[in-house]
C-alpha positions in Angstrom: 57.6 -25.7 -36.7 58.2 -26.8 -40.2 56.1 -25.5 -43.2 57.6 -28.0 -45.6 55.5 -30.9 -46.8 55.6 -33.6 -44.3 54.9 -37.4 -44.4 52.2 -38.1 -41.9 50.4 -41.4 -41.1 46.8 -41.7 -40.1 47.9 -44.4 -37.7 51.6 -44.9 -37.1 52.1 -48.4 -35.8 55.7 -48.7 -37.1 57.1 -46.1 -34.9 55.0 -47.3 -31.9 56.5 -50.7 -32.4 60.1 -49.4 -32.6 59.8 -48.1 -29.1 58.8 -51.5 -27.6 60.5 -53.7 -30.3 62.8 -55.6 -27.9 59.9 -56.5 -25.6 57.6 -57.5 -28.4 60.2 -59.6 -30.2 61.2 -61.4 -27.1 57.6 -62.2 -26.2 56.8 -63.5 -29.7 59.9 -65.7 -29.7 59.0 -67.1 -26.3 55.6 -68.2 -27.7 57.2 -69.8 -30.7 59.8 -71.6 -28.6 57.2 -72.8 -26.1 55.0 -74.2 -29.0 52.0 -73.3 -26.7 50.1 -71.7 -29.6 46.4 -72.3 -28.5 45.2 -71.2 -25.0 48.7 -71.3 -23.6 50.3 -69.3 -20.7 50.4 -66.0 -22.7 46.6 -66.2 -23.3 46.0 -66.9 -19.6 48.3 -64.1 -18.6 46.5 -61.6 -20.9 43.1 -62.8 -19.7 44.1 -62.1 -16.1 45.8 -58.8 -16.9 43.0 -57.3 -18.8 40.4 -58.6 -16.3 42.3 -56.8 -13.5 42.7 -53.6 -15.6 38.9 -53.5 -16.3 38.0 -54.7 -12.8 35.6 -57.4 -14.1 34.8 -60.8 -12.8 35.1 -62.7 -16.0 37.0 -62.2 -19.3 36.9 -64.4 -22.4 39.5 -63.8 -25.1 38.3 -64.5 -28.6 39.4 -64.1 -32.2 38.2 -60.6 -33.0 35.7 -57.9 -32.0 33.0 -59.0 -34.4 33.1 -62.5 -32.9 32.9 -60.9 -29.4 29.6 -59.3 -30.3 28.2 -62.4 -31.9 29.1 -64.6 -29.0 27.6 -62.2 -26.6 24.3 -62.2 -28.4 24.4 -66.0 -28.8 24.6 -66.3 -25.0 21.3 -64.4 -24.5 18.9 -67.1 -25.8 17.3 -64.8 -28.3 14.8 -65.9 -30.9 14.7 -64.9 -34.6 12.9 -61.6 -35.0 13.8 -60.3 -31.6 14.8 -56.6 -31.8 18.2 -55.2 -31.0 18.5 -51.4 -30.7 21.8 -50.0 -31.9 23.1 -46.7 -33.4 22.8 -46.1 -37.2 26.1 -44.1 -36.9 28.7 -46.8 -36.3 30.8 -49.5 -37.9 28.9 -52.3 -39.7 30.0 -55.1 -37.3 27.5 -53.9 -34.7 24.6 -54.5 -37.0 26.1 -57.4 -38.9 26.1 -59.9 -36.0 22.5 -59.0 -35.3 21.5 -59.8 -38.9 23.6 -63.0 -39.0 21.7 -64.3 -36.0 18.4 -63.6 -37.7 17.6 -60.9 -35.2 16.1 -57.5 -36.2 18.5 -54.5 -36.1 16.6 -51.4 -35.0 18.9 -48.6 -35.9 18.3 -45.3 -34.1 19.7 -41.8 -34.3 22.5 -40.4 -32.2 23.2 -37.4 -30.0 24.6 -34.6 -32.2 27.3 -33.7 -29.7 28.6 -37.1 -28.4 27.7 -39.1 -31.6 26.4 -41.8 -29.2 22.9 -43.1 -28.5 21.2 -42.0 -25.3 18.5 -43.3 -23.1 16.0 -40.8 -24.4 16.6 -41.9 -28.0 16.5 -45.6 -27.1 13.2 -45.2 -25.2 11.4 -44.1 -28.3 12.4 -47.3 -30.2 11.5 -49.9 -27.5 8.7 -52.2 -28.5 7.4 -55.5 -27.0 9.9 -57.3 -29.3 12.9 -55.4 -28.0 15.4 -57.6 -26.1 18.8 -56.0 -26.3 20.4 -52.6 -26.4 23.9 -52.2 -27.9 25.4 -48.9 -27.0 28.6 -48.1 -29.0 31.2 -46.0 -27.2 32.2 -44.3 -30.4 35.5 -42.7 -31.2 36.8 -43.2 -27.6 34.1 -41.8 -25.4 31.4 -43.6 -23.4 27.7 -43.4 -23.9 26.0 -42.0 -20.8 25.5 -45.5 -19.4 23.7 -44.9 -16.1 20.4 -43.8 -17.7 20.8 -46.5 -20.3 21.2 -49.2 -17.6 18.2 -47.8 -15.7 16.1 -47.9 -18.8 17.2 -51.5 -19.5 16.2 -52.5 -16.0 12.8 -50.8 -16.4 12.1 -52.8 -19.5 14.0 -56.0 -18.6 16.4 -55.6 -21.5 20.0 -56.9 -21.9 22.8 -54.3 -22.5 25.7 -55.5 -24.7 28.3 -52.7 -24.6 30.4 -52.3 -27.8 33.6 -50.9 -26.4 35.9 -51.5 -29.4 36.8 -47.9 -29.7 37.0 -46.8 -26.0 39.0 -49.3 -24.1 40.7 -47.5 -21.2 38.1 -44.8 -20.9 36.4 -44.1 -17.5 32.7 -43.6 -16.9 31.6 -41.5 -14.0 28.3 -42.4 -12.3 26.1 -39.7 -10.8 27.0 -40.9 -7.3 30.7 -40.3 -8.0 31.7 -43.9 -8.7 33.8 -44.6 -11.8 34.1 -47.7 -13.9 36.0 -48.6 -17.0 33.9 -48.5 -20.2 32.7 -51.9 -21.4 32.4 -53.1 -17.8 29.0 -51.3 -17.2 26.6 -53.3 -19.5 25.7 -56.9 -18.8 28.3 -57.8 -21.3 31.2 -55.8 -22.8 32.9 -56.5 -26.1 36.1 -55.1 -27.6 38.4 -55.5 -30.6 42.2 -55.4 -30.6 42.3 -54.7 -34.4 45.8 -53.2 -35.0 44.7 -49.6 -35.2 42.7 -49.7 -31.9 44.1 -48.0 -28.8 45.1 -51.4 -27.5 45.9 -53.1 -30.8 47.3 -56.5 -31.7 49.4 -57.3 -34.8 46.5 -59.1 -36.3 42.9 -59.8 -35.3 41.9 -60.3 -31.7 39.1 -59.6 -29.3 37.6 -60.1 -25.9 34.3 -60.4 -24.0 33.8 -59.5 -20.4 31.0 -59.6 -17.8 30.3 -59.8 -14.1 27.7 -62.5 -14.6 29.1 -65.9 -13.9 26.4 -67.9 -15.8 26.8 -65.7 -18.9 30.6 -66.1 -18.7 30.3 -69.9 -18.6 28.0 -69.9 -21.7 30.2 -67.5 -23.6 33.3 -69.6 -22.9 31.5 -72.6 -24.2 30.2 -70.9 -27.3 33.7 -69.5 -28.2 35.1 -73.0 -28.0 32.7 -75.0 -30.2 30.1 -75.2 -27.4 32.2 -77.6 -25.4 31.7 -78.4 -21.8 34.9 -80.5 -22.0 36.8 -81.7 -25.0 34.6 -83.6 -27.4 31.5 -83.0 -25.3 29.4 -80.2 -26.8 26.6 -78.8 -24.8 25.4 -76.2 -27.3 26.1 -74.9 -30.8 29.2 -72.8 -30.7 31.9 -71.2 -32.9 35.6 -71.4 -33.1 36.9 -68.1 -31.8 40.2 -68.3 -29.8 42.8 -65.6 -29.1 46.0 -66.5 -30.8 48.9 -66.9 -28.3 51.2 -64.7 -30.4 48.7 -61.9 -30.3 48.1 -62.4 -26.6 51.9 -62.0 -26.0 51.9 -58.8 -28.0 48.8 -57.5 -26.1 50.4 -58.4 -22.8 53.3 -56.0 -23.6 51.0 -53.2 -25.0 48.5 -53.4 -22.1 51.3 -52.0 -19.8 51.4 -48.9 -22.0 47.6 -48.5 -22.6 47.2 -45.5 -20.2 50.3 -43.9 -21.5 49.0 -44.3 -25.0 45.7 -42.7 -24.0 47.5 -39.8 -22.5 49.5 -39.2 -25.7 46.3 -39.2 -27.6 44.7 -36.7 -25.2 47.7 -34.4 -25.6 47.3 -34.5 -29.4 43.6 -33.9 -29.0 44.3 -30.9 -26.7 46.6 -29.5 -29.4 43.9 -29.8 -32.0 41.3 -28.3 -29.7 43.4 -25.2 -29.0 44.1 -24.7 -32.7 40.5 -25.1 -33.8 38.4 -23.8 -30.9 37.9 -20.3 -32.5 37.5 -21.7 -36.0 33.8 -21.2 -36.7 33.8 -23.5 -39.7 34.4 -26.6 -37.6 33.0 -28.2 -34.5 35.6 -29.9 -32.3 34.9 -33.1 -30.5 32.5 -33.0 -27.5 34.0 -34.0 -24.1 31.3 -35.4 -21.9 31.4 -34.6 -18.2 30.4 -38.3 -17.5 33.4 -39.9 -19.3 37.0 -39.5 -20.1 37.9 -39.5 -23.8 40.7 -41.8 -25.1 40.5 -40.4 -28.6 40.4 -43.5 -30.8 39.6 -40.9 -33.4 39.7 -37.1 -33.4 36.7 -36.2 -35.5 35.6 -32.8 -36.5 32.3 -31.7 -37.9 32.9 -29.6 -41.0 30.2 -27.1 -41.5 28.7 -25.6 -44.7 29.1 -28.7 -46.8 32.9 -28.2 -47.2 34.0 -31.5 -45.8 35.0 -33.1 -49.1 36.8 -30.0 -50.4 38.8 -29.9 -47.1 39.7 -33.5 -47.4 41.0 -33.0 -51.0 43.0 -29.9 -49.9 44.6 -31.8 -47.0 45.4 -34.8 -49.2 47.4 -32.5 -51.6 49.4 -31.4 -48.6 50.2 -35.0 -47.6 47.8 -34.9 -44.6 45.7 -38.1 -44.5 42.1 -38.0 -43.2 39.3 -40.5 -42.9 35.5 -40.4 -43.0 33.9 -42.5 -40.3 31.3 -43.2 -41.6 30.2 -42.0 -45.1 26.9 -43.9 -45.3 24.3 -44.5 -42.6 24.0 -48.2 -41.7 20.3 -48.2 -42.7 21.2 -47.0 -46.2 23.8 -49.7 -46.8 22.6 -52.2 -49.4 22.8 -55.1 -46.9 20.4 -53.4 -44.5 18.2 -50.8 -46.3 15.5 -53.3 -47.3 15.1 -54.4 -43.7 15.3 -50.8 -42.4 12.9 -49.2 -44.9 9.8 -50.7 -43.3 10.3 -49.2 -39.9 12.7 -46.2 -40.3 12.2 -42.6 -41.3 15.4 -40.6 -42.1 17.6 -40.1 -39.1 18.6 -36.5 -39.4 21.6 -36.4 -37.1 23.1 -39.6 -38.5 22.5 -38.3 -42.1 24.2 -34.9 -41.2 27.2 -36.6 -39.5 27.8 -38.9 -42.5 27.9 -35.8 -44.7 30.0 -33.7 -42.3 32.5 -35.6 -40.2 36.2 -35.8 -40.9 38.8 -37.6 -38.7 42.3 -36.2 -38.5 45.5 -38.3 -37.8 45.4 -39.6 -34.3 48.0 -41.9 -32.8 50.6 -42.1 -30.1 53.5 -40.9 -32.3 52.3 -37.5 -33.3 54.9 -34.8 -32.7 54.2 -31.1 -32.2 55.7 -30.4 -35.7 53.2 -32.9 -37.2 50.3 -31.4 -35.3 51.3 -27.9 -36.3 51.5 -28.9 -39.9 48.0 -30.6 -39.8 46.3 -27.8 -37.9 47.9 -25.1 -40.2 46.6 -27.1 -43.2 43.0 -27.0 -41.9 43.2 -23.3 -40.9 44.8 -22.4 -44.3 41.8 -24.0 -46.1 39.3 -21.8 -44.4 41.5 -18.7 -44.7 41.1 -18.7 -48.5 
């Protein structure tokens, strides 16, 4: 194990590409030569492949993960002012689409271990205006979906599952059944942003459901609201998966489970290194879900997160803070939130305390040793 300063990437897409370069290059050239750039064979192939992988009835590719969320909400016939419950500790896209559609984002606190919303938290926020719950499977691990689905059924609410960070994870129901995350809510949405576990080489996304009528509406919405070309049955958007990105995703889908296993091995290494380190809290691994480690996120105790980040930066170890500001304190949302929110203590604490370490498929033991030694050295002084 080297102690010399190393060059480490937060996400190493270059070396991942080098291992599948021949397959990727050939697939991209095939698209270019075919000139089938929009809704061509590669898009159809990816649609069928991901549908089979997730074991869902319907899958609609689209341009990106934010569009996926927006199209899902557009399909639910919501009215301005309808309330959508979502976590305050997540990426802005989840709230952004709610606000764009003139719906009311109701941001709630999260569980301090899983960082996800729970049925108990959601229940306290339900009002007569509530129409949708958006659980976010944050950092690669599922929300506890069975109680959330039961709560939704009790109150006749839609569940739109934001699975952008957890594609490939398995959720285990109390009766022993398992299901891929994203396929549990009424609609699932995902992103193939390049850094995601299943990442394109540009923007891309998908929506999936087992409800045929919802699928038909979402297909129309994603394609200008068309029932057939030049016949528009509803107001829609232009959100199509690019054929070049579909060709890349077709290759990478074959490796998704292998990529997840590489991430778990890296996470296991981190866990072993840090499990006796009192100054940090390692990621929670829920009994109801596998973890595909889109991020490996520590809680740094005693207010030393920023000092640790600076220390690691000096050693050439990149880190990221996901997320430094609660959604309800963002300028775009705080006026809306202030009328019906008190401080959310867990979210506030996490925003001050979380730090994500490098996590990707190309981490070597030398790299992991260098990273973990850097963290341990900081707390040893």
